[in-house]
Biopython code that builds the backbone (N, CA, C, O; Angstrom):
import numpy as np
from Bio.PDB.StructureBuilder import StructureBuilder

atoms = [
    (1, "MET", "N", (92.095, 79.093, 48.808)),
    (1, "MET", "CA", (92.264, 77.281, 48.993)),
    (1, "MET", "C", (91.368, 76.763, 47.714)),
    (1, "MET", "O", (90.569, 77.323, 46.963)),
    (2, "LYS", "N", (91.834, 75.555, 47.815)),
    (2, "LYS", "CA", (91.571, 74.842, 46.695)),
    (2, "LYS", "C", (89.668, 74.287, 46.739)),
    (2, "LYS", "O", (89.111, 74.107, 47.822)),
    (3, "ARG", "N", (89.131, 74.148, 45.762)),
    (3, "ARG", "CA", (87.767, 74.296, 45.709)),
    (3, "ARG", "C", (87.610, 72.626, 45.050)),
    (3, "ARG", "O", (87.958, 72.251, 43.930)),
    (4, "ARG", "N", (86.905, 71.722, 46.267)),
    (4, "ARG", "CA", (86.702, 70.241, 46.098)),
    (4, "ARG", "C", (86.284, 69.903, 44.747)),
    (4, "ARG", "O", (86.106, 70.939, 44.106)),
    (5, "GLN", "N", (86.075, 68.928, 44.117)),
    (5, "GLN", "CA", (85.871, 68.496, 43.097)),
    (5, "GLN", "C", (84.333, 67.785, 42.964)),
    (5, "GLN", "O", (83.756, 67.419, 43.987)),
    (6, "LYS", "N", (84.034, 67.704, 42.314)),
    (6, "LYS", "CA", (82.322, 66.980, 42.420)),
    (6, "LYS", "C", (82.713, 65.516, 42.751)),
    (6, "LYS", "O", (83.533, 64.780, 42.203)),
    (7, "PRO", "N", (81.791, 65.284, 43.932)),
    (7, "PRO", "CA", (81.735, 63.693, 43.777)),
    (7, "PRO", "C", (81.877, 62.651, 42.303)),
    (7, "PRO", "O", (82.554, 61.632, 42.168)),
    (8, "SER", "N", (81.345, 63.055, 41.716)),
    (8, "SER", "CA", (81.194, 62.504, 40.331)),
    (8, "SER", "C", (82.729, 62.327, 39.688)),
    (8, "SER", "O", (83.142, 61.244, 39.275)),
    (9, "MET", "N", (83.391, 63.379, 39.672)),
    (9, "MET", "CA", (84.579, 63.329, 39.149)),
    (9, "MET", "C", (85.346, 62.849, 39.787)),
    (9, "MET", "O", (86.085, 62.080, 39.173)),
    (10, "ASP", "N", (85.615, 63.006, 41.309)),
    (10, "ASP", "CA", (86.208, 61.776, 42.353)),
    (10, "ASP", "C", (86.222, 60.630, 41.930)),
    (10, "ASP", "O", (87.293, 60.199, 41.502)),
    (11, "ASN", "N", (85.122, 59.840, 41.918)),
    (11, "ASN", "CA", (84.924, 58.772, 41.341)),
    (11, "ASN", "C", (85.817, 58.493, 39.950)),
    (11, "ASN", "O", (86.802, 57.757, 39.883)),
    (12, "GLU", "N", (85.384, 59.058, 39.152)),
    (12, "GLU", "CA", (86.192, 58.988, 37.830)),
    (12, "GLU", "C", (87.762, 59.397, 38.147)),
    (12, "GLU", "O", (88.576, 58.568, 37.740)),
    (13, "ASP", "N", (88.239, 60.426, 38.740)),
    (13, "ASP", "CA", (89.552, 59.988, 38.976)),
    (13, "ASP", "C", (89.951, 58.908, 39.952)),
    (13, "ASP", "O", (91.118, 58.657, 39.651)),
    (14, "ASP", "N", (89.591, 58.123, 40.982)),
    (14, "ASP", "CA", (89.368, 57.293, 41.407)),
    (14, "ASP", "C", (89.619, 56.049, 40.635)),
    (14, "ASP", "O", (90.583, 55.323, 40.878)),
    (15, "ALA", "N", (88.834, 55.830, 39.798)),
    (15, "ALA", "CA", (88.560, 54.692, 38.804)),
    (15, "ALA", "C", (89.939, 54.656, 38.152)),
    (15, "ALA", "O", (90.621, 53.635, 38.250)),
    (16, "LEU", "N", (90.323, 55.596, 37.572)),
    (16, "LEU", "CA", (91.604, 56.085, 36.468)),
    (16, "LEU", "C", (92.487, 55.631, 37.178)),
    (16, "LEU", "O", (93.221, 54.733, 36.767)),
    (17, "LEU", "N", (92.614, 56.214, 38.522)),
    (17, "LEU", "CA", (93.832, 55.866, 39.299)),
    (17, "LEU", "C", (94.274, 54.486, 40.089)),
    (17, "LEU", "O", (95.300, 54.060, 40.619)),
    (18, "PHE", "N", (92.987, 54.049, 39.880)),
    (18, "PHE", "CA", (93.220, 52.203, 40.328)),
    (18, "PHE", "C", (93.317, 51.483, 39.027)),
    (18, "PHE", "O", (94.061, 50.507, 38.938)),
    (19, "GLU", "N", (92.596, 51.911, 37.985)),
    (19, "GLU", "CA", (93.044, 51.234, 36.704)),
    (19, "GLU", "C", (94.572, 51.566, 36.448)),
    (19, "GLU", "O", (95.273, 50.628, 36.069)),
    (20, "ARG", "N", (95.049, 52.585, 36.588)),
    (20, "ARG", "CA", (96.565, 52.272, 36.204)),
    (20, "ARG", "C", (97.643, 51.823, 37.248)),
    (20, "ARG", "O", (98.810, 51.592, 36.932)),
    (21, "MET", "N", (97.211, 51.733, 38.359)),
    (21, "MET", "CA", (97.569, 50.523, 39.956)),
    (21, "MET", "C", (97.655, 49.505, 39.028)),
    (21, "MET", "O", (98.657, 49.262, 38.357)),
    (22, "ARG", "N", (96.687, 48.956, 38.993)),
    (22, "ARG", "CA", (96.069, 47.737, 38.548)),
    (22, "ARG", "C", (97.315, 47.301, 37.055)),
    (22, "ARG", "O", (97.921, 46.230, 37.078)),
    (23, "GLU", "N", (97.482, 48.213, 36.008)),
    (23, "GLU", "CA", (98.165, 47.929, 35.185)),
    (23, "GLU", "C", (99.780, 47.761, 35.210)),
    (23, "GLU", "O", (100.736, 47.104, 34.799)),
    (24, "TYR", "N", (99.391, 48.766, 35.939)),
    (24, "TYR", "CA", (101.291, 49.071, 36.434)),
    (24, "TYR", "C", (101.440, 47.330, 37.567)),
    (24, "TYR", "O", (102.463, 46.701, 37.293)),
    (25, "VAL", "N", (100.962, 46.981, 38.153)),
    (25, "VAL", "CA", (101.247, 45.694, 38.805)),
    (25, "VAL", "C", (101.253, 44.379, 38.001)),
    (25, "VAL", "O", (102.036, 43.430, 38.042)),
    (26, "ILE", "N", (99.815, 44.666, 37.031)),
    (26, "ILE", "CA", (100.505, 43.367, 35.789)),
    (26, "ILE", "C", (101.075, 43.279, 35.121)),
    (26, "ILE", "O", (101.133, 42.231, 34.477)),
    (27, "ASP", "N", (102.086, 44.654, 34.788)),
    (27, "ASP", "CA", (103.182, 44.506, 33.851)),
    (27, "ASP", "C", (104.773, 44.655, 34.620)),
    (27, "ASP", "O", (105.892, 44.676, 34.107)),
    (28, "HIS", "N", (104.430, 44.725, 35.751)),
    (28, "HIS", "CA", (105.698, 44.903, 36.360)),
    (28, "HIS", "C", (106.088, 43.835, 37.755)),
    (28, "HIS", "O", (107.190, 43.613, 38.258)),
    (29, "HIS", "N", (104.801, 43.330, 38.109)),
    (29, "HIS", "CA", (105.339, 42.378, 39.223)),
    (29, "HIS", "C", (104.741, 40.997, 39.008)),
    (29, "HIS", "O", (103.907, 40.593, 39.819)),
    (30, "PRO", "N", (105.136, 40.175, 37.882)),
    (30, "PRO", "CA", (104.582, 38.943, 37.783)),
    (30, "PRO", "C", (105.037, 38.141, 38.756)),
    (30, "PRO", "O", (105.952, 38.428, 39.528)),
    (31, "ASN", "N", (104.251, 36.861, 38.735)),
    (31, "ASN", "CA", (104.394, 35.936, 39.923)),
    (31, "ASN", "C", (103.866, 34.677, 39.456)),
    (31, "ASN", "O", (102.887, 34.247, 40.066)),
    (32, "PRO", "N", (104.338, 33.979, 38.462)),
    (32, "PRO", "CA", (103.543, 32.806, 37.652)),
    (32, "PRO", "C", (103.695, 31.559, 38.780)),
    (32, "PRO", "O", (103.079, 30.502, 38.646)),
    (33, "GLY", "N", (104.473, 31.794, 39.746)),
    (33, "GLY", "CA", (104.625, 30.890, 41.078)),
    (33, "GLY", "C", (104.013, 30.710, 41.754)),
    (33, "GLY", "O", (104.133, 29.702, 42.450)),
    (34, "ARG", "N", (102.731, 31.848, 41.966)),
    (34, "ARG", "CA", (101.529, 32.377, 42.691)),
    (34, "ARG", "C", (102.706, 32.513, 44.237)),
    (34, "ARG", "O", (102.087, 32.322, 45.284)),
    (35, "VAL", "N", (103.915, 32.745, 44.387)),
    (35, "VAL", "CA", (104.642, 33.110, 45.776)),
    (35, "VAL", "C", (103.744, 33.870, 46.638)),
    (35, "VAL", "O", (103.464, 35.057, 46.470)),
    (36, "GLY", "N", (103.302, 33.107, 47.583)),
    (36, "GLY", "CA", (102.819, 34.203, 48.711)),
    (36, "GLY", "C", (101.301, 34.895, 48.180)),
    (36, "GLY", "O", (100.882, 36.019, 48.454)),
    (37, "CYS", "N", (100.806, 34.108, 47.552)),
    (37, "CYS", "CA", (99.410, 34.215, 47.299)),
    (37, "CYS", "C", (98.501, 34.175, 47.891)),
    (37, "CYS", "O", (98.551, 33.162, 48.589)),
    (38, "LEU", "N", (97.368, 34.865, 48.095)),
    (38, "LEU", "CA", (96.482, 34.645, 49.043)),
    (38, "LEU", "C", (95.108, 33.799, 48.503)),
    (38, "LEU", "O", (94.712, 33.783, 47.338)),
    (39, "ASP", "N", (94.508, 33.123, 49.618)),
    (39, "ASP", "CA", (93.678, 32.227, 49.019)),
    (39, "ASP", "C", (92.677, 32.614, 48.187)),
    (39, "ASP", "O", (92.509, 33.745, 47.730)),
    (40, "GLN", "N", (91.822, 31.356, 47.949)),
    (40, "GLN", "CA", (90.646, 32.422, 46.536)),
    (40, "GLN", "C", (89.618, 32.990, 47.618)),
    (40, "GLN", "O", (88.851, 33.932, 47.424)),
    (41, "GLU", "N", (89.765, 32.104, 49.016)),
    (41, "GLU", "CA", (88.445, 32.732, 49.769)),
    (41, "GLU", "C", (88.882, 34.236, 50.467)),
    (41, "GLU", "O", (88.062, 35.152, 50.527)),
    (42, "THR", "N", (89.986, 34.342, 50.878)),
    (42, "THR", "CA", (90.482, 35.888, 51.018)),
    (42, "THR", "C", (90.282, 36.816, 49.639)),
    (42, "THR", "O", (89.811, 37.940, 49.812)),
    (43, "LEU", "N", (90.565, 36.465, 48.493)),
    (43, "LEU", "CA", (90.054, 37.230, 47.274)),
    (43, "LEU", "C", (88.747, 37.598, 47.551)),
    (43, "LEU", "O", (88.445, 38.703, 48.000)),
    (44, "LYS", "N", (87.905, 36.648, 47.280)),
    (44, "LYS", "CA", (86.571, 36.840, 47.381)),
    (44, "LYS", "C", (86.167, 38.086, 48.285)),
    (44, "LYS", "O", (85.803, 39.198, 47.902)),
    (45, "LYS", "N", (86.341, 37.567, 49.714)),
    (45, "LYS", "CA", (86.396, 39.086, 50.594)),
    (45, "LYS", "C", (86.978, 39.897, 50.554)),
    (45, "LYS", "O", (86.576, 40.868, 51.196)),
    (46, "PHE", "N", (88.194, 40.022, 49.843)),
    (46, "PHE", "CA", (88.417, 41.569, 49.233)),
    (46, "PHE", "C", (87.346, 41.974, 48.324)),
    (46, "PHE", "O", (87.157, 43.188, 48.400)),
    (47, "VAL", "N", (86.570, 41.376, 47.481)),
    (47, "VAL", "CA", (85.901, 42.326, 46.834)),
    (47, "VAL", "C", (84.118, 42.503, 47.111)),
    (47, "VAL", "O", (83.378, 43.476, 46.971)),
    (48, "PHE", "N", (83.803, 40.774, 47.658)),
    (48, "PHE", "CA", (82.697, 41.093, 48.064)),
    (48, "PHE", "C", (82.057, 41.509, 49.432)),
    (48, "PHE", "O", (80.957, 41.990, 49.703)),
    (49, "SER", "N", (83.342, 41.086, 50.344)),
    (49, "SER", "CA", (82.932, 41.728, 51.816)),
    (49, "SER", "C", (84.346, 41.942, 52.725)),
    (49, "SER", "O", (84.831, 41.297, 53.655)),
    (50, "PRO", "N", (84.803, 43.261, 51.945)),
    (50, "PRO", "CA", (85.738, 43.449, 52.313)),
    (50, "PRO", "C", (86.224, 44.054, 53.882)),
    (50, "PRO", "O", (87.359, 44.262, 54.310)),
    (51, "GLU", "N", (84.765, 44.256, 54.594)),
    (51, "GLU", "CA", (84.389, 44.677, 56.074)),
    (51, "GLU", "C", (84.880, 43.874, 56.982)),
    (51, "GLU", "O", (85.005, 44.208, 58.160)),
    (52, "GLU", "N", (85.283, 42.471, 56.406)),
    (52, "GLU", "CA", (85.238, 41.199, 56.779)),
    (52, "GLU", "C", (86.842, 40.819, 57.371)),
    (52, "GLU", "O", (87.137, 40.056, 58.292)),
    (53, "LEU", "N", (87.857, 41.742, 56.382)),
    (53, "LEU", "CA", (88.940, 41.430, 56.261)),
    (53, "LEU", "C", (89.941, 42.621, 57.396)),
    (53, "LEU", "O", (89.339, 43.677, 57.206)),
    (54, "ASP", "N", (90.824, 42.863, 58.173)),
    (54, "ASP", "CA", (91.433, 43.679, 59.001)),
    (54, "ASP", "C", (92.625, 44.383, 57.820)),
    (54, "ASP", "O", (93.743, 43.924, 57.585)),
    (55, "LEU", "N", (92.054, 45.491, 57.259)),
    (55, "LEU", "CA", (92.882, 45.755, 55.775)),
    (55, "LEU", "C", (94.296, 46.592, 56.480)),
    (55, "LEU", "O", (95.080, 47.203, 55.753)),
    (56, "THR", "N", (94.410, 46.540, 57.449)),
    (56, "THR", "CA", (95.657, 46.944, 58.082)),
    (56, "THR", "C", (96.748, 46.091, 58.311)),
    (56, "THR", "O", (97.920, 46.346, 58.586)),
    (57, "ASP", "N", (96.225, 45.166, 58.168)),
    (57, "ASP", "CA", (97.419, 43.771, 57.795)),
    (57, "ASP", "C", (98.259, 43.634, 56.832)),
    (57, "ASP", "O", (97.799, 43.662, 55.690)),
    (58, "VAL", "N", (99.415, 43.488, 56.984)),
    (58, "VAL", "CA", (100.427, 43.898, 56.015)),
    (58, "VAL", "C", (100.650, 42.527, 55.105)),
    (58, "VAL", "O", (101.635, 42.327, 54.395)),
    (59, "ARG", "N", (99.748, 41.803, 55.241)),
    (59, "ARG", "CA", (99.711, 40.505, 54.537)),
    (59, "ARG", "C", (98.986, 40.753, 53.149)),
    (59, "ARG", "O", (99.269, 40.170, 52.103)),
    (60, "TYR", "N", (98.001, 41.719, 53.316)),
    (60, "TYR", "CA", (97.088, 41.938, 52.124)),
    (60, "TYR", "C", (97.995, 42.963, 51.344)),
    (60, "TYR", "O", (97.600, 43.077, 50.183)),
    (61, "LEU", "N", (98.800, 43.535, 51.556)),
    (61, "LEU", "CA", (99.377, 44.145, 50.454)),
    (61, "LEU", "C", (100.239, 43.612, 49.341)),
    (61, "LEU", "O", (100.821, 44.276, 48.483)),
    (62, "HIS", "N", (100.227, 42.256, 49.499)),
    (62, "HIS", "CA", (100.758, 41.205, 48.363)),
    (62, "HIS", "C", (99.740, 41.633, 47.138)),
    (62, "HIS", "O", (99.937, 41.392, 45.947)),
    (63, "VAL", "N", (98.868, 42.164, 47.573)),
    (63, "VAL", "CA", (98.286, 42.226, 46.090)),
    (63, "VAL", "C", (98.547, 43.256, 45.072)),
    (63, "VAL", "O", (98.209, 43.306, 43.890)),
    (64, "MET", "N", (99.395, 44.266, 45.987)),
    (64, "MET", "CA", (99.900, 45.825, 45.063)),
    (64, "MET", "C", (101.431, 44.765, 44.649)),
    (64, "MET", "O", (102.355, 45.550, 44.434)),
    (65, "LYS", "N", (101.806, 43.607, 44.525)),
    (65, "LYS", "CA", (102.992, 43.203, 44.163)),
    (65, "LYS", "C", (102.607, 42.047, 43.337)),
    (65, "LYS", "O", (103.465, 41.265, 42.929)),
    (66, "CYS", "N", (101.710, 41.945, 43.147)),
    (66, "CYS", "CA", (101.366, 40.614, 42.550)),
    (66, "CYS", "C", (100.360, 40.615, 41.402)),
    (66, "CYS", "O", (99.185, 40.940, 41.572)),
    (67, "ALA", "N", (101.026, 40.118, 39.860)),
    (67, "ALA", "CA", (100.286, 40.336, 38.872)),
    (67, "ALA", "C", (98.662, 39.078, 38.937)),
    (67, "ALA", "O", (97.568, 39.230, 38.393)),
    (68, "GLU", "N", (99.017, 38.262, 39.566)),
    (68, "GLU", "CA", (97.985, 36.770, 39.428)),
    (68, "GLU", "C", (96.650, 37.361, 40.229)),
    (68, "GLU", "O", (95.475, 37.417, 39.866)),
    (69, "CYS", "N", (97.259, 37.756, 41.393)),
    (69, "CYS", "CA", (96.744, 37.990, 42.280)),
    (69, "CYS", "C", (95.478, 39.134, 42.176)),
    (69, "CYS", "O", (94.350, 38.950, 42.634)),
    (70, "THR", "N", (96.080, 40.720, 41.252)),
    (70, "THR", "CA", (95.274, 41.598, 40.741)),
    (70, "THR", "C", (94.673, 40.950, 39.898)),
    (70, "THR", "O", (93.461, 41.051, 40.088)),
    (71, "ARG", "N", (95.008, 40.114, 38.761)),
    (71, "ARG", "CA", (94.290, 39.602, 37.295)),
    (71, "ARG", "C", (93.136, 39.103, 38.497)),
    (71, "ARG", "O", (92.294, 39.998, 38.583)),
    (72, "GLU", "N", (92.896, 38.220, 39.235)),
    (72, "GLU", "CA", (91.958, 37.622, 39.803)),
    (72, "GLU", "C", (90.967, 38.774, 40.565)),
    (72, "GLU", "O", (89.785, 38.450, 40.451)),
    (73, "LEU", "N", (91.128, 39.812, 41.177)),
    (73, "LEU", "CA", (90.710, 40.142, 41.911)),
    (73, "LEU", "C", (89.753, 40.981, 40.410)),
    (73, "LEU", "O", (88.533, 41.124, 40.499)),
    (74, "GLY", "N", (90.394, 41.371, 39.357)),
    (74, "GLY", "CA", (89.877, 41.834, 38.319)),
    (74, "GLY", "C", (88.652, 40.948, 37.905)),
    (74, "GLY", "O", (87.484, 41.316, 37.778)),
    (75, "LYS", "N", (89.046, 40.018, 37.770)),
    (75, "LYS", "CA", (87.990, 38.865, 37.637)),
    (75, "LYS", "C", (86.716, 39.043, 38.699)),
    (75, "LYS", "O", (85.592, 39.340, 38.293)),
    (76, "LEU", "N", (86.936, 38.889, 39.705)),
    (76, "LEU", "CA", (85.905, 38.452, 40.818)),
    (76, "LEU", "C", (85.080, 40.086, 40.756)),
    (76, "LEU", "O", (83.994, 40.009, 41.332)),
    (77, "ARG", "N", (85.332, 41.354, 40.253)),
    (77, "ARG", "CA", (84.874, 42.508, 40.740)),
    (77, "ARG", "C", (84.262, 42.478, 39.631)),
    (77, "ARG", "O", (83.384, 43.337, 39.711)),
    (78, "ARG", "N", (84.209, 41.813, 38.309)),
    (78, "ARG", "CA", (83.299, 41.780, 37.460)),
    (78, "ARG", "C", (82.416, 41.088, 37.407)),
    (78, "ARG", "O", (81.452, 41.282, 36.665)),
    (79, "ILE", "N", (82.556, 40.025, 38.260)),
    (79, "ILE", "CA", (81.381, 38.856, 38.583)),
    (79, "ILE", "C", (80.654, 39.910, 39.305)),
    (79, "ILE", "O", (79.630, 40.428, 38.857)),
    (80, "ARG", "N", (81.199, 40.224, 40.437)),
    (80, "ARG", "CA", (80.407, 41.220, 41.374)),
    (80, "ARG", "C", (79.531, 42.030, 40.267)),
    (80, "ARG", "O", (78.392, 41.737, 39.904)),
    (81, "ASP", "N", (80.252, 43.012, 39.859)),
    (81, "ASP", "CA", (79.223, 44.287, 38.753)),
    (81, "ASP", "C", (78.128, 43.175, 38.234)),
    (81, "ASP", "O", (76.910, 43.298, 38.361)),
    (82, "GLN", "N", (78.474, 42.610, 37.921)),
    (82, "GLN", "CA", (77.270, 41.752, 36.796)),
    (82, "GLN", "C", (76.197, 41.140, 37.648)),
    (82, "GLN", "O", (75.192, 40.821, 37.012)),
    (83, "GLN", "N", (76.166, 40.839, 39.276)),
    (83, "GLN", "CA", (75.237, 40.437, 40.052)),
    (83, "GLN", "C", (74.363, 41.471, 40.311)),
    (83, "GLN", "O", (73.391, 41.290, 41.043)),
]
sb = StructureBuilder()
sb.init_structure("model")
sb.init_model(0)
sb.init_chain("A")
sb.init_seg("    ")
for serial, (resi, resn, name, xyz) in enumerate(atoms, 1):
    if name == "N":
        sb.init_residue(resn, " ", resi, " ")
    sb.init_atom(name, np.array(xyz, "f"), 0.0, 1.0, " ", f" {name:<3s}", serial, name[0])
structure = sb.get_structure()
């Protein structure tokens, strides 16, 4: 049976995975026309209060296919982390 890694290592692995996913989306899914993008208020909720969103709703998968939304989420996360 495989031993579970320490939580700190899991967090590092998660951070690395999400960073690679973010880079992939930015590199491979440009959306300069902002087609189908979520509004600013929804993007803020994604970062500051995700519990207010029904993340099973397929429209939120847009962020995985949109470089512009992914960049905006990154900016909002930096703001959140500085607060």
